KOLVEXTOR-467486 format. One record per atom (N, C-alpha, C, O): residue in three letters; x, y, z. Coordinates in steps of 0.001 Angstrom, whole numbers, plus 500000, padded with zeros to 6 digits. Each point is the difference from the previous one (the first is absolute). Last residue first. Example, Ala and Ser with C-alpha at 12.3 -4.5 7.8 and 13.67 -1.06 7.14 Angstrom:
KOLVEXTOR-467486
SER512850497750507080;SER500820501190500060;SER499230501090500730;SER500509501108500169;ALA499781493172499761;ALA499110501190500000;ALA500900501200500000;ALA501036499981500665;
***
This chain:
KOLVEXTOR-467486
PRO501834499127488564;PRO501187499610499231;PRO499647499340498686;PRO500891499616499243;ARG496533504035503861;ARG499725498712499375;ARG501196499632499127;ARG500180500557498917;PHE498225502976505353;PHE501056499648499060;PHE499676498613499465;PHE499804499065500777;THR496687504850501112;THR500730498771500280;THR501057499800498945;THR499905500519498888;PRO496244503331503463;PRO501013499661499014;PRO500725498721500393;PRO500254499756501180;SER494615502036499860;SER501212499498500639;SER501039499624498962;SER499777499066499230;GLY496824504452498976;GLY499806498921500960;GLY501329499566500585;GLY501004500698499854;LEU497818502735496690;LEU500671500323501258;LEU499721498959501076;LEU500099500288501193;ASN500124500399493106;ASN499299499288501060;ASN500756500219501305;ASN501188499690500088;PRO499702504162496409;PRO500126498540500079;PRO499145499415501121;PRO499550500717500894;ILE499561503615496026;ILE500415499779501388;ILE500036498484500165;ILE498977499335499832;HIS500540504352495837;HIS500344498654500456;HIS500471500020501459;HIS501044500568500321;ASP497732503277496857;ASP498833499283500504;ASP500337498640500606;ASP499157499368500635;GLY504568504587499330;GLY498963499608499047;GLY498875499252500679;GLY499806500093501212;HIS504624499727501495;HIS499666500976498972;HIS498913499468499079;HIS499939498799499736;PHE501820500448505737;PHE499697499370498718;PHE499531501052499009;PHE499252500907500364;ILE501719499963504288;ILE501243499860499226;ILE499765499364498635;ILE500906499975499167;SER495735500697504332;SER500289501250499278;SER501264499887499150;SER500245500856499151;THR497849495797503975;THR499626499874498593;THR500313501261499201;THR499863499992498776;ASP501923497474505846;ASP499814501346499459;ASP499723499894498506;ASP500915499777499208;VAL498134496592504934;VAL500731500222498760;VAL499665501377499472;VAL498826500352499896;PRO501106496758505194;PRO499383500953499071;PRO500898500240498785;PRO501221500094500132;ILE498802495241502446;ILE500689501286500104;ILE499330500963499021;ILE499775499639498845;MET498750495854501411;MET500114500359501417;MET500695501343500226;MET499949500533501108;HIS496816497707494653;HIS501412500142500367;HIS500095500478501449;HIS499240500879500408;LYS496719496185497361;LYS500342501336500484;LYS501455500027500460;LYS500430499177500808;ASP497527496745497633;ASP500074500974498910;ASP500434501390500453;ASP500573500752499211;HIS501034494576503295;HIS498760500734499752;HIS500209501067498935;HIS501137500358499691;LEU501641494953500430;LEU499989501304500663;LEU498706500716499642;LEU499420499764498940;ASN502332495852499529;ASN498873500048500941;ASN500003501295500800;ASN499396500072501071;ASN502930497536494309;ASN499891501258500732;ASN498735499986500845;ASN498894500162499483;GLU504542495910498384;GLU498609500357500221;GLU499920501249500878;GLU500460499993501142;TRP503060496968495495;TRP499986501091500973;TRP498554500481500122;TRP499430500495499028;LYS503138494798499282;LYS498791500810499834;LYS500006501027501129;LYS499923499640501175;VAL504212497381496398;VAL499403500602501190;VAL498765500789499598;VAL500052500824499087;ARG503839495087499169;ARG498889500882499642;ARG499366500499501292;ARG499796499238500945;VAL505119498338497233;VAL499130500377501109;VAL498941500964499482;VAL500317500992499342;LEU503710495211498987;LEU498987500937499536;LEU499027500254501143;LEU499366499074500506;GLU506008499459499787;GLU498616499589500248;GLU499040501076499497;GLU500211501184500265;GLY504667499184499785;GLY499422499398498815;GLY498560499544500171;GLY499355499623499021;GLN503381500846505365;GLN500445500612498751;GLN499411499230498827;GLN500061498772499951;ASN497153500956504546;ASN501301499577499491;ASN500342500728498712;ASN499111500441499272;CYS497735501198505176;CYS499981499237498751;CYS501430499696499563;CYS500966500550500529;ASP495565501948503426;ASP501214499188499929;ASP499924499145498737;ASP499125499144499876;ILE498649505598502183;ILE499737498922499060;ILE501321499264499819;ILE500974500571499509;THR497032502685504735;THR501054499578499083;THR499484498917499069;THR499254499118500424;PRO498186505245502440;PRO500368498586499957;PRO501058499718498932;PRO500255500824499121;LYS499494504061503400;LYS499248499178499044;LYS500437498537500039;LYS501095499690500469;PRO499448503320503999;PRO500338500151498599;PRO499272498966499139;PRO499324499102500502;PHE497680501582501579;PHE501082500964499886;PHE501139499453500841;PHE499799499770501192;GLN495011498430496657;GLN501314499860500635;GLN500860501227499793;GLN499939500656498960;ARG495562497600499195;ARG499908500569501361;ARG501315499850500760;ARG500013499679501189;ASN499559499313494104;ASN499527498918500868;ASN500029500410501474;ASN500329499203500879;TYR501964504390496706;TYR499663498796499261;TYR499682498876500977;TYR500802499675500875;GLY498519505820500065;GLY501024498990499773;GLY499454498807499250;GLY498830499964499618;TRP500377505195503015;TRP499596499293498790;TRP501100498992499725;TRP501177500354499945;LEU497227502151504943;LEU500965499680498952;LEU499292499430498785;LEU498888499481500103;THR500441503318504990;THR499328499464498825;THR501039499824498902;THR500739500928499671;THR500202498932505789;THR500161500746498755;THR499226499308498884;THR500026498775499883;LEU500321501623506005;LEU499739499190498815;LEU500030500886498764;LEU499575501154500053;LYS503281500819503814;LYS498623499526499890;LYS499886499099498782;LYS500920499919499187;LEU503804500483503421;LEU499137500710499059;LEU498591499427500051;LEU499790498847500378;ASP504152499454502010;ASP499621501299500562;ASP499135500838499057;ASP499724501164500289;ARG502070494414498583;ARG499274499847501273;ARG499491501329500552;ARG498994500027500708;HIS501461499226494048;HIS500973500153501086;HIS499220499968501303;HIS498867500478500057;LEU498828498869495921;LEU501329499983499396;LEU501124500150501028;LEU501164499753499687;LYS493428498324499862;LYS500889500782500854;LYS501415499879499432;LYS500493498890499798;GLN494711500731497374;GLN501105499281500631;GLN500791500961500878;GLN500057501199499728;ILE495308497980496661;ILE500550500783501111;ILE501053499157500700;ILE499797498816500268;PHE498145501403494332;PHE499931499335501294;PHE500647500898501045;PHE500597501025499670;GLU497820498316494642;GLU500260500928501097;GLU499861499222501302;GLU499106499164500140;GLU502362498704494893;GLU498957500275500979;GLU500447501054501007;GLU501191500207500235;MET499849496536494993;MET500390501290500573;MET498864500425500925;MET498860500134499557;ARG502642494717498713;ARG498973501015500215;ARG500608501264500602;ARG500754499934500970;VAL500803495467495915;VAL500414500963501016;VAL498942501091500073;VAL499638500591498983;GLU501470494036498969;GLU499059501116500054;GLU500392500879501173;GLU500220499518501111;TYR502419496559495446;TYR499717500617501294;TYR498899501037499839;TYR499798500539498912;TYR502763494927498350;TYR499034501085499978;TYR499702500468501428;TYR499704499198500886;THR504173497969495741;THR499438500123501343;THR499139501256500016;THR500400501039499476;SER501493495289496363;SER499917501313500640;SER499427499898501405;SER499415498988500385;LYS501672497172496681;LYS500444501118499167;LYS499972501350500689;LYS500739500903499608;LYS497866494897502428;LYS501328499717499452;LYS500554501204499250;LYS501213500202499952;GLY495283500970503860;GLY500050498961498970;GLY501420499770499537;GLY500943500560500559;LYS495757501829503503;LYS501389499747499627;LYS500008498838499027;LYS499629498877500341;LYS496815505081502169;LYS500200498831499138;LYS501482499854499706;LYS500698500991499785;VAL498056502081503424;VAL498641499504499807;VAL500055498720499167;VAL499290499032500271;PRO504910502569502900;PRO499382500102498675;PRO498572499457500005;PRO499679499058500725;LYS502831503350503443;LYS499744498642499521;LYS499343500130498624;LYS499068500790499850;LEU504341502821502832;LEU498711499663499417;LEU499945498543499578;LEU500986499436499526;THR501875502737504537;THR500223499520498633;THR498656499544499463;THR499330499164500607;GLU501767504622503411;GLU499364498752499565;GLU500406499664498570;GLU500080500882499145;VAL502684501940504724;VAL499299500159498728;VAL499460498645499559;VAL500740499018499927;VAL500388503093505052;VAL500328498876499128;VAL499142500128498750;VAL498772500023500082;PRO502966504036503389;PRO498890499210499442;PRO500508498889499088;PRO500922500202499209;LEU501692501734505105;LEU499997500187498560;LEU498867499158499419;LEU499909498806500284;ARG499793503072504758;ARG500534498885499217;ARG499926500346498520;ARG499067500672499560;ASP501403503300503984;ASP498996499081499465;ASP500704498878499246;ASP501075500188499431;VAL501373503374502474;VAL499223499480501125;VAL498933499011499552;VAL499458499256500818;PHE504129503723496780;PHE500208498570500220;PHE499249499428501204;PHE500497499084500655;LYS500040506241499347;LYS500267499032498929;LYS500055498569500532;LYS500317499756501164;VAL496880504735500576;VAL501102499124500370;VAL500155498945498911;VAL499030499351499608;LEU498959505681499608;LEU499647498608500215;LEU501250499196500340;LEU501062500202499412;LYS497716505204501420;LYS500831499037499286;LYS499550498596500357;LYS499716499690501156;THR497382505012498682;THR500512498956500877;THR500825499038499164;THR499564499563498934;SER498674505951500750;SER500201498692499381;SER500610499046501024;SER500786500392500863;MET495978504281499194;MET501104499296500638;MET500144498610499371;MET499036499236499953;
***
């Protein structure tokens, strides 16, 4: 039996603007951590395990100016074990890729 969730009952999350680690005349430097955390996504849902940046969902914002050089260090603090089972039978030959926590690295 499915239950419909009531819309618009939770406050809209305020997205944090990241503070730079260093700000110079030529560039601004940020550090962003990818981490697992638990958060409630709707008042009528249980706590949910999420992967996000700086323990936030939605993700934080980097506020910069046009033409500003921005450097970001992306730090993967996710655990090595993937939270979803991976079907290794789809891989051919002897090569099976690293099945740890996948991340996007821009």
